[in-house]
N, C-alpha and C positions, 0 to 999 in steps of 0.2 A: 441429354439424358432426361428420363421421364420422371415425372413427379406425380405423386397421388394425393388428391386433395381431401381424402378422408380416410379413417382407418379400415373401412370396409374395403375401399379401393386397393389399399396396401395388402390386405388379406387375400383378396382375390387375385392380386398379381403374383403374390408368393405362391398361392396354390397353383396357378396356371404354370409357373415355372416348374413347380414339383411334377406336374402331370406330364410336362413336356420332357422330362428326363428320359433318356434311352433305357430300354430294358433289355437284358440279354442273360440267357442261362437260367431264368427264373420261371418255375411252375407256379402260375399264379391262380391257384385255387383258394377260395375262401368260404367259410361257412358261418351259419348262425347257430350258436347254442341256445336253444330256448326250450324251456319245458312248457309247451302250450296246450291250451284247450283246443277242442276241434273248432275249425273254422266254420264260418256261417255258410248255409246253403244257398246255392245259386241254381236257378232253373232257366233253361233255355234250350234249344234244340238246333242241330244242324247235322248233316250227313256229308260224308266226303270219300273219295277214294284216293289212294296213293298215286303219287306222280313219279318223276325221274330222279334217279340216283345222282348224288353230288359227291365229289372227291374232296377230302378235307386234308390239308398239309398240317402235320403236327411237328412242331419245333421242340418241345419240352415234354418230359415225362415225370410223373409224380408216383408216389408209393401206391401200390395196388390198394384198392378199398374193398374190403369184405364185410360179410353180414347179411342179413335178411334182404330178400327182394322186395320190391314194391307190392306185389301181390301178396306176399307174406305178411308185410306191415299192414296191408289193407284188411286181411282176414283175422289179425290178431288184436285189433283194437279199433277205436273210433276217434282218432286224433290225427290230423295231418301233420302234426309236429314230429311224427315218426319218420318223415321223410324230409325233414328241414334242410339237411345238408345236400341232398339232390336238388331241392327246390332253389337253394342258393346258387348251386351251379348252373341251372337253367336261367336264373336272373343275370348271373355274371355273363352267360354267353349271349343273351339278348343285349346286354349293355356293350359287348364287344361289336355286335352287329350294328346297334343303333343307339349311342349313349343317351339320346333324348327320349327314347321309348320309356325307359324305367330310370327315374332319378329318385335319389334319396330324399325323403321328406324330413326336414330338420325337427328336432325336438323343440317344444315350446313348453313353458310353465302351465299353459292352460289347456294341454292336450295329453291325454293318456291313450297308449296303444296297447290293445290286448296282447297277451303273451304268445299267440299264435300269428300275429299280424306281421307281415314283410312291409315295412314302411316305404314303399316305392310307389310313384306314379308317374305318368306321362308328364313332360316338363311344364307345359302350360297348366295343366291340372294341378300339378304340385304348387306352382307359383301362385295361383289364385286361392288355393286353399291356405297357404301360408299367409296371404295377404288378408284374408278373412279372419285368421287366428290372431294376427298382430293387431288387426283394427279393433278387436273385441277382447282385450287382455283380461278382463274381469269375468268373462263367460268360459265355461269349461266345456270341452268335447271329450267324449270317449269313442275311440275308433275300434270297431269290433271285425271290420273286414276291410281290406285294401286291395293289394295286388294279390292275386292267387295264381300260381304256376299251373303249367299243363298237368305235372304230376300230381299236385293237390287236387285239381279238377277231376283227374282220373279216379282218385280215391273216393270222392264224393259220388262220382258217376257209378262206380262199382258198387258202393254201399246202396245206392238206389237200385241198381239192377239186382242185387241179391236181397234187398229187403231189410238191410241192416242199418243200425246207428240212427234210426228215426228220420232218414232222408226220404221224404215222400216223392220227390222229383229233383232231377239234377241234369244239367246240360252235359253234353259230350264236351271233352277237351277241345279247346279252340273255338267254342261257342258261347263262353261265358263273358258277361260284361266286365267281371272282375279281372279277366286275363287281359283286358285291353289297356289297363293302367289308367283308366277313366272313372273307375267306380269306387265308392266309398259308402260304408255302413256305419252309422253313428247313433248313439244312444239318444243324444238330445237333439233329435231331429227337428223338432218343432221350434225350439229357440234359436237354431241356427238357420232356419229356412230363408230369412230375408238376406242375411249376410252371404249365404252361399249362392243363392239365385241371382242376387245382384252381380255375382262375379262368374256367372256362365254355368252354375251347376243346375241341372234339371231334377227336380223332385219328382219321384214316380207315384207319389199320391198314397191313398189308403191302402192300395193293393200290396205295397211293400214300404211303409212309412220311414223305415231307417235309411233307405237306399237313395243315393244321388248319383247321377252321372254328369261328368263335365261334358258339355256341349258347346263350350265357347270357342273364340278364335284359337286356332292352332290345333284344335282336338282331331286326332286321327284315331281309328280303331286298330289296335295292334294285336287283336285277338289270336291271329294265326302265328304271330312271332314266336311265342313261348312254344308252340308245337314244333317249329323250325328248329329252335334252339335245342330242344330235346333231341331231334333226329341228327343234328350235327354233332352232339355229344356222343350219341350211340355210335355213329359211324367213326368217329375219332378213336373209340375205344374198341371196336369191333370191325377191324378192317376186312376180315373174311366174311362178314355178314351185314353189309352195308344196305340201307333202305333209302327211299327217295326223301331228300330233304326239301320238300315243297310246302311245308307248313300246313298240310292237310292231315287231319286225323282219319286214319283208315285202319283196316285189319292188321297190316304189316306193322304199323306204328304201336298200335295197341298191344300186340303180341310181344314187342320189345320192351314197352314200358313195364309190362307185368314181371319181366325177368331182370330188370335194371336193379342196381344196388341201392336200397333205401338210403345208405349212408353216402351215396355219391360215387361217381366214376373215379378211375384211377387219373385220368387225364381231364382236367376241367378246361376252363377257358383260359386262352393264351395271349390275351392282348394286355395293355397297360394295367399293371396291378392297382393302380390308382382308382380304377373304375369298379374293383371287384370287391364286393361284400361291403358291410356297413362299418367295419372297424378298419377304415382306410384314411388316408389323409383328407380326402374329400369329406368323409363323415365327421372326423374330428373337427375340422375346420367350420363346417356348417353347424354343428352342434355347439361348438365354442361361441360362435358368433349369435346363435339364438339365445344364449343366456347373458349376453354382454349389453352394454348401453348402445350398442350399435343395431339392436333389434328393430327399432323405428326406422333406421336408415335403410334397412334391408326391406322392410315393408313399403317404405316410401319409393324404393327403386322399382316396385311392382305396381306403383300408382294408386295405392289404397291405404295409406297410413293413418288417414284421418277418421276411419270408420264411416265415411260418407261416400263410399265409391259409386261412381255412375254405373247403372246397370249395364252389364255386358251383354250384347246380343247373342242369341244362341245360333249355331249353325243348323239352319232348317234341315238341310239334308241329313246331317248326322242324327238329329233328333228324330227324324222319320225313321232312320235306319235302326236306331236304338229301340224305338217303340215296336217296330216290327218285329225285331229279334226277341223282344220282351214278352210279346203276346203269349198268353197261355202259361206263363210262369206261375209257380206257387211255391210255397216255402215248407220246410220241415218244422222243427222245434221252434226255430226262431228265424226271423227274416234275414235274407241274404244280404 
């Protein structure tokens, strides 16, 4: 019989049992209901052509979703929150493909998330961000941008193409650092510089002072994964009009994005519902833990509870890649 030496271990054990429970006959779509401001602008560039089709097996069916298309939502306003439900489906699909690619960032008393922010990051980036927050409980952080989906990036790119919404330049979907799960924009960039840099985050400097990219141990660029997730969702809901699910943004994918439902597809992700959406057992457990006396224990498990963490070395190859991709970027109204 196993015993658990701490409240945190007991919580995580219960959580693991919950997620291990079998799921049958459940359509596991989840969405965020947020009234948000427009997300910050990202600039980058990449071209690509479509690849090969992929067949998707669908085991569940959900109620049909109707409403405006992504293109209509893009033309009628300047807020990516208009497609939040579709964005959450894309996040859910990515989490089914790779649960560590986008993981939920827990709430903390010293961090505030903007109303349009999806609080997900790549797992090692999330862990180091939480460690920095827990090591500096008296210091506040305001997050303006974190994870951005391929659908949200399309809206920014479309506004840039059409000269709308004060977007001076924007990356194509699949080419933004914010799609990788490694990037974060914060208001208090100066006061957090040391804490973040010591934990593997690279500050981009005066060209974009609010922006940090995680480039420490375990960092992987998942930029194309969100595009592939959208392609899989499209194919799941359009059996007679499938496109290549290769993770490359091209004319075929863009055409389908334009006519996709802003309120989400009828069939969303179909894996363990514990992974899908912020209002899940995972989210409740993480958020409950963050407000408890066990917060320091969680930070200690990441190796940085004392606020004097040893500097984390950057992944030199990833830093070079991020800098190369970032060259020539500029911003609209505010930094991305």
